[in-house]
C-alpha positions as CSV (number, residue, x, y, z in Angstrom):
1,X,7.7,-0.9,-16.5
2,X,4.0,-2.4,-15.8
3,X,3.8,-3.4,-19.4
4,X,7.2,-5.2,-19.1
5,X,6.0,-7.1,-16.2
6,X,2.8,-8.1,-17.6
7,X,4.6,-9.4,-20.8
8,X,7.1,-11.4,-18.8
9,X,4.4,-12.8,-16.7
10,X,2.3,-13.6,-19.9
11,X,5.7,-15.3,-21.3
12,X,5.7,-17.6,-18.1
13,X,2.1,-18.6,-18.2
14,X,2.6,-19.3,-22.1
15,X,5.5,-21.4,-21.2
16,X,3.9,-23.4,-18.8
17,X,0.9,-24.1,-21.0
18,X,3.6,-25.1,-23.8
19,X,5.5,-27.2,-21.4
20,X,2.4,-29.3,-20.6
21,X,2.0,-30.1,-24.3
22,X,5.8,-31.4,-24.6
23,X,7.4,-34.7,-24.3
24,X,10.8,-33.5,-23.6
25,X,9.9,-30.6,-21.0
26,X,13.3,-29.7,-19.6
27,X,14.4,-27.2,-22.3
28,X,10.9,-25.4,-21.9
29,X,11.3,-25.6,-18.2
30,X,14.6,-23.6,-18.3
31,X,13.2,-21.0,-20.4
32,X,10.4,-20.5,-17.9
33,X,13.2,-20.5,-15.2
34,X,14.8,-17.5,-17.2
35,X,11.5,-15.5,-17.6
36,X,10.9,-16.0,-13.9
37,X,14.4,-14.5,-13.1
38,X,13.4,-11.6,-15.4
39,X,10.4,-11.1,-13.3
40,X,12.0,-11.1,-10.0
41,X,14.5,-8.4,-11.4
42,X,11.7,-6.3,-12.8
43,X,9.7,-6.3,-9.5
44,X,12.8,-5.6,-7.7
45,X,13.5,-2.6,-9.8
46,X,9.8,-1.5,-9.4
47,X,10.3,-1.3,-5.6
48,X,13.6,0.4,-5.9
49,X,12.3,2.9,-8.2
50,X,9.1,3.2,-5.7
51,X,6.6,2.1,-8.4
52,X,5.1,-0.3,-5.8
53,X,5.3,-0.2,-1.9
54,X,7.5,-2.6,0.4
55,X,4.6,-4.4,1.3
56,X,3.3,-5.0,-2.4
57,X,7.0,-6.0,-3.0
58,X,6.9,-8.5,-0.2
59,X,3.7,-9.9,-1.3
60,X,4.6,-10.5,-5.0
61,X,8.3,-11.8,-4.0
62,X,6.7,-14.4,-1.8
63,X,4.4,-15.5,-4.6
64,X,7.1,-15.4,-7.1
65,X,9.4,-17.4,-4.7
66,X,6.5,-20.2,-4.4
67,X,6.2,-20.3,-8.2
68,X,10.1,-21.0,-8.2
69,X,9.9,-23.7,-5.8
70,X,7.3,-25.4,-7.7
71,X,9.1,-24.8,-11.0
72,X,12.3,-26.1,-9.4
73,X,10.5,-29.3,-8.2
74,X,9.2,-29.8,-11.8
75,X,12.7,-29.4,-13.4
76,X,14.1,-32.0,-10.6
77,X,11.6,-34.5,-11.6
78,X,12.4,-34.0,-15.6
79,X,16.2,-34.1,-15.0
């Protein structure tokens, strides 16, 4: 599970770096959004399977939501 979370996080990071290099950012931002949704699900599953505590889940979920808000703003500015 940890490896999948790490892989998804790195996909998001790589997507952000790639997006900064592109003129038409919207398709790349949509891919990042999908990866962020995957990360949300993996983190929730980690909590449900008790791999992480509720407190850890709350912390990570808050950070993921902040990233989601920033990403949503970026998508709006491009669309």
